[in-house]
DRENFI-83905 format. One line per 5 residues: number of its first residue (from 1); their letters; for each residue x, y, z negated of N, C-alpha, C. Coordinates in steps of 0.05 Angstrom, whole numbers, plus 32768, in hexadecimal, padded with zeros to 4 digits. Atoms other than C-alpha are relative to their C-alpha. Layout:
<atoms>
NUM) a) X Y Z X Y Z X Y Z | ...;
</atoms>
This chain:
<atoms>
1) xxxxx) 8003 7FEC 7FEC 7F7B 837E 80F0 7FEA 7FF9 8014 | 8015 8003 7FEB 7F3E 8386 811D 8003 8019 8012 | 7FF7 7FEB 7FEE 7F52 83AF 815A 7FED 8004 8017 | 800F 7FFA 7FE7 7F2B 83D2 8191 8015 800B 8014 | 7FEE 7FF7 7FEB 7F52 83DB 81D2 7FF2 8015 8012;
6) xxxxx) 800B 7FEB 7FEF 7F45 841C 81F8 8012 8002 8019 | 7FF2 7FFD 7FE7 7F59 8421 8242 7FF6 8019 800E | 8008 7FE8 7FF2 7F56 8468 825E 8003 7FFB 801E | 7FFF 8006 7FE3 7F44 845E 82A8 7FF0 8013 8010 | 8010 7FEC 7FF3 7F23 849E 82BC 800F 8013 8012;
11) xxxxx) 7FF0 7FEE 7FF0 7F5D 84C0 82DF 7FFC 7FFE 801E | 8003 8000 7FE3 7F5D 84D3 8328 8018 7FF3 800F | 7FE8 800C 7FF5 7FA3 84B5 8334 8009 800E 801A | 7FF8 7FF1 7FE9 7FB5 84ED 8364 801C 7FFB 8009 | 7FE4 8005 7FF9 7FFF 84DE 8362 8004 7FE5 800D;
16) xxxxx) 7FFD 801A 7FF4 7FF2 8497 837A 7FFC 8002 801E | 8006 7FFE 7FE4 7FD8 84AE 83BD 7FE5 7FF4 8006 | 801A 800B 7FF8 7F9F 848D 83E4 7FFC 7FE5 7FF4 | 8007 801A 800A 7F7A 8451 83CA 7FFB 8000 7FE2 | 8007 8003 801C 7F61 8439 8387 8018 7FF3 7FF2;
21) xxxxx) 7FE8 800A 800E 7F9F 8432 835B 7FFA 7FE8 7FEE | 8006 8015 8013 7F7E 8407 8326 7FF6 7FE7 800D | 8009 8018 7FF2 7F61 83D9 835A 8015 7FF2 8011 | 7FEB 800C 7FF0 7FA3 83CA 837B 8006 7FE3 7FF8 | 7FFB 801C 8006 7FB3 8380 8380 801A 7FFD 7FF1;
26) xxxxx) 7FE8 8005 8010 7FE4 8369 834B 7FFF 7FE3 7FF8 | 8000 801C 8005 7FEF 831F 834F 7FE5 7FF3 8002 | 801A 800C 7FFB 7FAA 8310 8369 7FE9 800C 7FF0 | 8015 7FF4 8010 7F84 833C 8338 8005 801F 8000 | 7FFC 7FE3 8000 7F78 8388 8333 8013 8008 7FEA;
31) xxxxx) 7FEC 7FF6 8013 7FAE 83AF 8310 7FF4 8006 7FE5 | 800E 7FF9 8019 7F7C 83C7 82DC 7FFD 7FE7 7FEE | 8004 8018 8010 7F6C 8380 82C6 801A 7FF5 7FF5 | 7FE6 8009 8009 7FB6 836E 82C2 8009 8010 7FE7 | 7FF8 7FF0 8016 7FBF 83A7 8291 7FF1 7FF9 7FE6;
36) xxxxx) 8011 8007 8017 7F88 838C 8264 8004 7FE3 7FF6 | 8001 801D 8006 7F90 8340 8267 8012 7FF7 7FE8 | 7FF0 800A 8016 7FCA 8337 8236 7FF4 8005 7FE4 | 800D 7FF9 801A 7FA1 8358 81FE 7FE9 7FEC 7FFA | 8017 8011 8004 7F66 8329 8208 8007 7FE5 7FF5;
41) xxxxx) 7FF7 8019 800B 7F8F 82EE 81F1 8004 8001 7FE1 | 7FFC 7FFC 801C 7F95 830B 81AB 7FE6 7FFE 7FF0 | 8018 8002 8011 7F64 82F9 8174 7FF9 8019 7FF1 | 8006 7FE8 800F 7F6B 833D 8153 7FF6 8017 8012 | 800C 7FEC 7FEE 7F51 8363 8190 7FE2 7FF9 8003;
46) xxxxx) 801D 8005 8002 7F06 8367 8185 7FF0 800D 8016 | 8010 7FF2 7FEC 7EF1 8397 81BC 8013 800C 8014 | 7FF1 7FF3 7FEA 7F09 83B1 81FF 7FEE 8016 800B | 8010 7FE9 7FF7 7EF0 83F7 8212 800F 800D 8017 | 7FF3 7FF3 7FE9 7F00 8410 8258 7FF0 8019 8007;
51) xxxxx) 800D 7FE7 7FFB 7EF1 8459 8264 8005 8008 801D | 7FFD 7FFA 7FE3 7EE4 8465 82AF 7FF8 801C 8007 | 8006 7FE5 7FF6 7ED9 84A3 82DA 7FE2 8005 7FFE | 801D 7FFB 8004 7E96 84C2 82C5 7FF1 8007 801A | 800D 7FF9 7FE8 7E87 84DD 830A 7FFC 7FE9 8013;
56) xxxxx) 8001 8017 7FEE 7E8F 8498 8329 7FFC 7FE6 7FEF | 8001 8016 8013 7E7C 846B 82EE 7FF1 7FE8 800B | 800F 8016 7FF5 7E49 8441 8313 8011 7FEF 8013 | 7FEF 800E 7FED 7E79 8430 834A 8017 7FF2 7FF1 | 7FEB 800D 8010 7EAF 8422 8316 7FF6 7FE7 7FF3;
61) xxxxx) 800C 8018 800C 7E81 83F2 82F3 7FFB 7FEA 8014 | 8004 8014 7FEB 7E6F 83D0 8334 801B 7FF3 8008 | 7FE6 800A 7FF7 7EB9 83C8 8345 800D 7FEE 7FEB | 7FF1 800E 8015 7ED3 83B0 8302 7FEF 7FF3 7FEA | 8012 8008 8016 7E97 83A3 82D5 8000 7FE2 7FFB;
66) xxxxx) 8002 801D 8005 7E8F 8357 82E0 801A 7FF4 7FF5 | 7FE7 800B 8009 7ED9 8349 82D7 8007 800A 7FE4 | 7FFB 7FF6 801B 7EDE 8376 829A 7FEE 7FF3 7FEC | 8012 800E 8011 7EA1 8355 827D 800A 7FE5 7FF8 | 7FF4 801A 8005 7EC4 8312 8283 8016 8002 7FEB;
71) xxxxx) 7FEB 7FFB 8014 7EFD 8330 8259 7FF5 800C 7FE7 | 800C 7FF3 8018 7ECC 834C 8226 8000 801E 8001 | 7FFD 7FE3 7FFD 7ED3 8392 8241 7FE5 800F 8002 | 8017 7FEE 7FFE 7EA1 83CB 823B 8009 8019 800F | 7FFA 7FE8 7FF1 7EA1 8406 826C 7FF1 8017 7FF5;
76) xxxxx) 800D 7FE7 8009 7E93 844C 8253 800B 8017 8012 | 7FF8 7FE9 7FF0 7E99 8491 8273 8017 800E 7FF3 | 7FE9 7FF1 800A 7EDC 84B3 826C 7FFD 801D 8003 | 8001 7FE3 7FFD 7EEE 84FC 8272 8003 8009 801C | 7FFF 7FF6 7FE5 7EEE 8529 82AE 801A 800F 8007;
81) xxxxx) 7FE8 7FEF 7FFB 7F2E 8552 82A5 801A 7FF4 7FF6 | 7FE7 8009 800C 7F62 8536 8275 7FFC 7FE5 7FF2 | 8001 801B 800C 7F74 84F3 8256 7FF4 8001 7FE4 | 800A 8000 801C 7F63 8509 820F 7FE2 7FFF 8000 | 801E 8002 7FFF 7F1A 8512 8224 7FF7 7FE3 8003;
86) xxxxx) 8008 801B 7FFB 7F18 84CB 823C 8003 7FEF 7FE7 | 7FFC 800F 8019 7F36 84AE 81FC 7FEB 8008 7FEB | 8014 7FF6 8014 7F08 84D9 81D1 7FE5 7FF3 8005 | 801A 800D 7FFA 7ECB 84BE 81F6 8001 7FE2 7FF9 | 7FFE 801D 8006 7EE4 8476 81EF 7FFF 7FFA 7FE3;
91) xxxxx) 8000 8004 801D 7EEE 847E 81A4 7FE4 7FFE 7FF5 | 801C 8002 8009 7EA3 8487 819D 7FF4 7FE4 8003 | 800A 801B 7FFA 7E9A 8440 81B7 800E 7FEB 7FEF | 7FF2 8014 8011 7EC9 841F 8184 7FEC 7FF4 7FEC | 8013 800C 8012 7E9F 83EC 815E 8006 8004 7FE3;
96) xxxxx) 7FFD 7FFF 801D 7E93 83F0 8114 8010 7FE7 7FF7 | 7FF1 8016 800A 7EC3 83C4 80ED 801C 7FFE 800B | 7FE5 8000 7FF5 7F00 83D1 8119 8012 8010 7FED | 7FED 7FF2 8012 7F3C 83E5 80EF 8015 800F 8010 | 7FEB 7FF4 7FF0 7F6A 83F9 8128 7FF6 8005 801C;
101) xxxxx) 8005 7FFB 7FE4 7F68 8416 816E 801B 7FFE 800F | 7FE9 8001 7FEE 7F9B 8404 81A4 7FF8 800E 801A | 8006 7FF2 7FE8 7F9E 8433 81DF 8016 7FFA 8015 | 7FED 800A 7FED 7FBF 8419 821E 7FFA 800B 801C | 8004 7FF5 7FE5 7FCA 8438 8263 7FF4 7FEB 8013;
106) xxxxx) 800D 8012 7FED 7F9E 841A 8299 8013 7FF6 8015 | 7FED 8008 7FEA 7FDA 8416 82C8 801B 7FF7 7FF5 | 7FE7 800E 800A 800D 83F0 829E 7FFB 7FE2 8001 | 8007 801C 7FFD 8003 83AA 82B9 8017 7FED 7FF7 | 7FEA 8011 8007 8047 8391 82A2 8003 7FFD 7FE1;
111) xxxxx) 7FFF 8003 801D 8039 8396 8257 7FFE 7FE2 7FFA | 8000 801C 8005 8048 8352 8239 7FF8 7FFA 7FE3 | 800A 8008 801A 8031 832B 81FC 8014 8006 7FEA | 7FEB 7FFB 8014 8074 8334 81D7 8000 801D 7FF7 | 8000 7FE3 8007 8071 8380 81DB 7FE7 8006 7FF0;
116) xxxxx) 8019 7FFB 800E 8028 8381 81C5 8003 7FF5 7FE3 | 7FFD 800C 801B 803A 8353 818A 8011 8012 7FEE | 7FEE 7FEF 8010 8072 8382 8174 7FF0 8019 7FF6 | 800F 7FE8 8008 8044 83BF 8174 7FEA 7FF9 7FEC | 8016 8008 8012 800A 839B 8152 800B 7FF8 7FE4;
121) xxxxx) 7FF4 8007 801A 8038 837E 811C 8008 8019 7FF0 | 7FF9 7FE7 800D 8053 83C3 810D 7FE8 800F 7FF6 | 8019 7FF2 8007 800C 83DF 810B 7FF3 7FF5 7FE7 | 800A 800B 8019 7FFD 83B1 80D1 800D 800D 7FE8 | 7FF2 7FF2 8016 802F 83DA 80A8 7FFF 801E 8002;
126) xxxxx) 7FFF 7FE3 7FFB 802B 8420 80C7 7FE6 8009 800D | 801A 7FF7 7FF6 7FEF 844B 80D9 8001 8008 801E | 7FFD 7FF7 7FE4 800B 8461 811D 8019 7FF4 800B | 7FE9 800E 7FF5 8039 8437 8149 7FFF 8003 801E | 7FFD 7FFE 7FE3 8052 8442 8190 8018 7FF1 8009;
131) xxxxx) 7FE8 800C 7FF5 8082 841B 81BC 800F 8015 8011 | 7FF0 7FEE 7FF1 80BC 8440 81DC 801B 7FF4 8007 | 7FE5 8009 7FF9 80FF 8437 81FE 8012 8018 7FFF | 7FEE 7FEA 8002 813C 8462 81F1 8007 800C 801C | 7FF8 7FF3 7FE8 814E 8496 8226 801D 7FFB 8005;
136) xxxxx) 7FE4 8006 7FFA 818E 847F 8247 800B 8011 8017 | 7FF7 7FEF 7FEA 8191 84AD 8284 8008 801B 7FF5 | 7FF9 7FE4 8005 81B2 84F1 8283 7FE8 8011 8007 | 8017 7FEE 7FFB 817C 8526 827D 8009 801C 8006 | 7FF9 7FE4 7FF9 8181 8569 829F 7FE6 8011 7FFF;
141) xxxxx) 8017 7FEE 7FFF 8153 85A5 8298 8003 8011 8019 | 7FFF 7FF1 7FE7 8143 85C5 82DB 7FF1 801A 7FFE | 800D 7FE6 7FFF 8130 860D 82E8 7FE4 7FFC 800D | 801B 8002 7FF6 80E6 8617 82F6 7FFD 8009 801D | 8002 7FF4 7FE6 80F5 863C 8336 800C 7FED 8015;
146) xxxxx) 7FF6 8010 7FE9 80FC 8614 8377 800F 8011 8013 | 7FEF 7FF1 7FEE 8134 862B 83A4 8000 7FF2 801B | 8000 800B 7FE5 8131 8621 83EF 801D 8002 800C | 7FE6 8000 7FF4 8173 860D 8410 7FFF 800A 801D | 7FFF 7FF7 7FE4 818A 8626 8454 7FF7 7FEB 8013;
151) xxxxx) 8008 8013 7FEB 816E 8606 8492 8018 7FF3 800C | 7FEB 800E 7FF2 8198 85D1 84B3 8004 800B 801C | 7FF9 7FF5 7FE6 81BC 85E7 84F1 8009 7FEB 8013 | 7FF9 8014 7FEC 81C1 85BF 8531 801D 8000 8007 | 7FE4 7FFF 7FF9 8207 85D8 853F 8011 7FF2 7FEB;
156) xxxxx) 7FF1 800D 8015 8220 85C2 84FB 7FFD 7FE1 8002 | 8004 801D 7FFD 8200 857D 8506 8012 7FF5 8016 | 7FF0 800A 7FEA 8224 8577 8548 801E 7FFE 7FF8 | 7FE4 8000 8009 8268 8588 8528 8004 7FE8 7FED | 7FFD 8016 8013 825B 8555 84F0 7FFA 7FE5 800C;
161) xxxxx) 8006 8019 7FF3 8246 8521 8522 7FE6 7FF3 7FF7 | 801A 800B 8009 81FF 8519 8507 7FEE 7FFF 8018 | 8012 8003 7FE9 81D1 84FE 853D 7FE3 8006 7FF9 | 801C 7FF9 8005 8189 8512 8545 7FF0 7FE8 7FF7 | 800F 8017 8007 8172 84CA 853B 8007 7FF5 7FE4;
166) xxxxx) 7FF8 8009 801A 8194 84C2 84F7 7FEC 800A 7FEB | 8014 7FFA 8015 816A 84C3 84B7 800A 8017 7FEF | 7FF8 7FE7 800E 8179 850B 84A2 7FE9 8013 8003 | 8016 7FEC 7FFD 814A 8546 8495 8000 800D 801B | 8002 7FF4 7FE6 8131 8564 84D5 800D 801C 8001;
171) xxxxx) 7FF4 7FE5 7FFD 8155 85A1 84F0 7FEB 8015 7FFC | 8014 7FEB 8007 8133 85DF 84D6 7FF2 7FFB 7FE6 | 800D 8007 8019 811C 85BB 8497 8010 800B 7FE9 | 7FF2 7FF5 8017 812C 85DF 8456 7FFE 7FEC 7FE9 | 7FFF 8012 8016 8141 85B8 8419 7FF8 800F 7FE6;
176) xxxxx) 8009 7FF4 8019 811D 85C9 83D7 8010 7FF4 7FE9 | 7FF0 800A 8016 8145 85C4 8397 7FFB 8013 7FE8 | 8002 7FF0 8018 8147 85DD 834F 801C 8001 7FF3 | 7FE6 7FFD 800D 8184 85F7 832A 7FFF 7FF3 7FE4 | 7FFE 800B 801B 819A 85D1 82EB 8007 8016 7FED;
181) xxxxx) 7FFB 7FEB 8013 8197 85FE 82AF 800A 7FF5 7FE5 | 7FF5 800B 8019 81AE 85CE 8279 7FFD 7FE2 8000 | 8002 801D 8005 81B9 8586 8262 7FF3 7FFB 7FE5 | 800F 8006 8019 818A 8569 822E 800D 7FEA 7FF0 | 7FF5 8015 8012 81A6 8543 81F3 7FEC 7FE9 7FFE;
186) xxxxx) 8012 8016 8000 8188 84FE 81FA 8001 7FF0 7FE6 | 7FFF 800D 801A 819A 84E9 81B2 7FE4 7FFE 7FF3 | 8019 8004 800E 815D 84CB 8190 7FE7 8006 8012 | 8017 7FFC 7FEE 8131 84D6 81CE 7FF6 7FE5 800A | 800E 8019 7FF8 80FF 849F 81E1 7FEB 8006 8015;
191) xxxxx) 8016 7FFF 7FEC 80D1 8493 821C 7FE9 7FF0 7FF5 | 8017 800D 800D 808C 8483 8202 7FF2 7FEE 8014 | 8010 8013 7FF1 8062 8448 821A 7FE6 7FFB 7FF2 | 8017 800A 800D 8021 8427 8209 8001 7FE2 8000 | 8016 7FF6 8011 7FFE 8405 81E6 8009 800F 7FE8;
196) xxxxx) 7FFC 7FF1 8019 7FFC 8438 81AE 7FE9 7FF8 7FED | 8013 800B 8012 7FD9 841E 8170 7FFE 8011 7FE7 | 8005 7FEE 8017 7FB9 8446 8137 7FE9 7FF4 7FF0 | 8018 8006 8010 7F8A 843B 80FD 7FE9 8010 800B | 8017 7FF3 7FF5 7F44 844E 8110 7FFC 801C 7FF4;
201) xxxxx) 8005 7FE6 800D 7F3E 8486 80DD 8014 8015 800A | 7FEC 7FED 7FF7 7F80 84A6 80F3 7FFC 800A 801C | 8003 7FF8 7FE5 7F73 84A6 813D 7FE6 8011 8004 | 8018 7FF0 7FFE 7F2D 84C1 8133 8005 801C 7FF5 | 7FF8 7FE5 800B 7F4A 84FA 8108 8010 800F 8015;
206) xxxxx) 7FEF 7FF3 7FEB 7F7D 8508 813F 7FEF 800B 8016 | 8010 7FF7 7FE9 7F47 850E 8174 7FE9 8013 7FF6 | 8014 7FED 800A 7F1A 8538 8146 800C 801C 7FFE | 7FF3 7FE6 8001 7F4C 8571 8149 7FF4 8013 8015 | 800C 7FEC 7FED 7F35 85B1 816B 8012 8004 8019;
211) xxxxx) 7FEE 7FFB 7FEA 7F73 85B7 8197 800C 7FE6 800A | 7FF6 8018 7FF4 7F7E 857A 81C3 800E 8005 801A | 7FF5 7FFA 7FE6 7F99 859E 8200 801D 7FF9 8001 | 7FE4 8006 7FFB 7FDA 8587 821E 800B 7FE6 7FF5 | 7FF7 8019 800B 7FDD 8544 81FB 8005 7FEC 8016;
216) xxxxx) 7FF9 8013 7FEB 8001 8513 8228 7FFF 7FE3 7FF6 | 8005 801B 800B 7FFA 84D7 81F9 7FF2 8003 7FE5 | 8010 8000 8019 7FD3 84C4 81BB 8011 8007 7FE8 | 7FEE 7FFB 8016 800E 84C6 818C 8004 801E 7FFC | 7FFC 7FE3 8002 8016 8510 819B 7FEB 800D 7FEF;
221) xxxxx) 8015 7FF5 8010 7FD3 851F 817B 8002 7FF8 7FE3 | 7FFB 8008 801B 7FE4 84F7 813E 8017 8011 7FF4 | 7FEA 7FEF 8009 8025 851E 8139 7FF6 801C 7FF8 | 800B 7FE5 8006 7FFC 855F 8139 7FF3 8001 7FE5 | 800C 8001 801B 7FDB 8547 80F9 8016 8000 7FEB;
226) xxxxx) 7FEA 8002 8013 8020 8541 80D9 8003 7FE4 7FF5 | 7FFE 801C 8008 8018 84F6 80D3 8017 7FF2 800E | 7FE9 800E 7FF4 8054 84C7 80E0 7FF7 7FED 8016 | 8004 8013 7FEB 8056 849F 8120 801A 7FF0 8003 | 7FE8 8011 8000 8085 8463 8123 8004 7FF5 801C;
231) xxxxx) 7FF9 800B 7FE6 80AA 844B 8161 800B 7FE3 7FFC | 7FF4 801B 7FFF 80B7 8401 816F 800B 7FFB 801C | 7FF3 8006 7FE6 80DE 83E2 81A8 7FEC 7FFB 8016 | 8011 8005 7FE9 80BB 83E7 81EA 800E 7FEE 8014 | 7FF3 8011 7FEC 80D0 83C7 822C 8003 8010 801A;
236) xxxxx) 7FFB 7FF3 7FE7 80F0 83E2 826B 7FED 7FF5 8016 | 8012 800C 7FEC 80C1 83B3 8291 7FE4 800D 7FFE | 801C 7FF6 8004 8083 83D6 8275 7FFB 801A 800F | 8001 7FEA 7FED 807F 8404 82B1 7FE3 800A 8003 | 801A 7FF4 7FFA 8045 8434 82BB 7FFF 8006 801E;
241) xxxxx) 8003 7FFB 7FE4 802D 8435 8303 7FF2 801B 8005 | 800A 7FE5 7FFA 8025 847E 8317 7FFF 8005 801E | 7FFF 7FFC 7FE3 803A 847F 8360 8000 7FE5 800E | 8000 8019 7FF0 8037 844D 8399 801B 7FF2 7FFE | 7FE6 800C 8004 8082 8443 8390 8002 7FF0 7FE6;
246) xxxxx) 8001 800E 801A 8076 842F 8347 7FF3 7FE5 8004 | 800E 8019 7FFC 8047 83F9 835F 8012 7FEC 800E | 7FED 8012 7FF3 807C 83DC 838D 8014 7FF5 7FEC | 7FEC 8009 8014 80AE 83DA 8354 7FF3 7FED 7FEC | 800D 8011 8014 807C 83BB 8323 7FFB 7FE4 800C;
251) xxxxx) 8004 801B 7FF3 806A 8384 8355 801A 7FF1 8002 | 7FE6 800D 7FFE 80B4 8376 8360 8009 7FF5 7FE5 | 7FF7 8008 801B 80C2 8372 8315 7FF1 7FE6 7FF8 | 8011 8016 800A 8088 8342 8308 7FFE 7FE9 8014 | 8005 8014 7FEC 8089 831C 834A 7FE3 7FFB 8005;
256) xxxxx) 801D 8003 7FFF 803F 8329 834B 7FF4 8007 801C | 800A 7FF7 7FE7 803A 8340 8393 7FED 7FED 800E | 8010 8014 7FF1 801D 82FF 83AF 7FF5 7FEB 7FEE | 8009 8015 8012 800B 82D9 8370 7FE2 7FFE 8000 | 801D 8005 8002 7FC6 82BA 836C 7FF9 7FF1 7FE7;
261) xxxxx) 8005 800F 8018 7FCD 829B 8328 7FEA 800E 7FF0 | 8016 7FF5 8011 7F93 82A4 82F7 8005 7FF7 7FE3 | 7FFC 8007 801C 7FA5 82A7 82AD 7FE6 7FFC 7FF1 | 8018 8004 8011 7F74 8290 8278 7FFC 8018 7FEF | 8007 7FE9 800F 7F4F 82C4 8250 7FEE 7FF9 7FE8;
266) xxx) 8011 8004 8016 7F2D 82C9 820D 7FE6 8010 8005 | 8019 7FF2 7FFE 7EE3 82DC 820E 7FF9 800A 7FE4 | 8008 7FF6 801A 7ECA 8309 81D6 7FE3 7FF9 7FFA;
</atoms>
């Protein structure tokens, strides 16, 4: 196996809030680099392709280029609207001779070598492999319509003994909610993770389709071809950082909040 690693990093990270999500400190190094480093220790990873924001590519290169270069990384322009555009652009940079492509979220810094090894080992037998974890929570389907609750009343608060200084919604504040319309059967449901690994020919065929709209992961486009995608055991620790709260949780899981350790890396 000769694998090219693609890191889609062109998103605006609007749900994270203010600040550069991928540049957040994670144990003394940017979160983006922590998501890449475990792959660079593998001899079968021949190339690292990071697809950054096209409208800010020079600044992205200035910010991460030297460190990515140390890891053997190459920066290319990603897409402007959706993730599939970014991956499609990055596929054009996959070097000749690569047999497989691994696609990993730029904001999954807790991916570990054992998980990567499981996915790569399965990819030596199957053309499309993704890690996942079984859904264990009860799933409910909510109505699309948001319902506003009645405003809180000062008289009712007084009767209930709720003081103005207690941590409760302000008087006059309406509570928004959605009505449950059903319970989803969670049998055989899995939460998808990355890295997702595919043979080069298969993933290129998947991204050559005319209809790529609405794809939330790469396996979905392979499924549209009618090709089988295999699931292997993922990890509950393999958290994707989407919000600022996710970053707090990820740091707590890894103990990376104040770490200044520097792992060794393979140069390509």
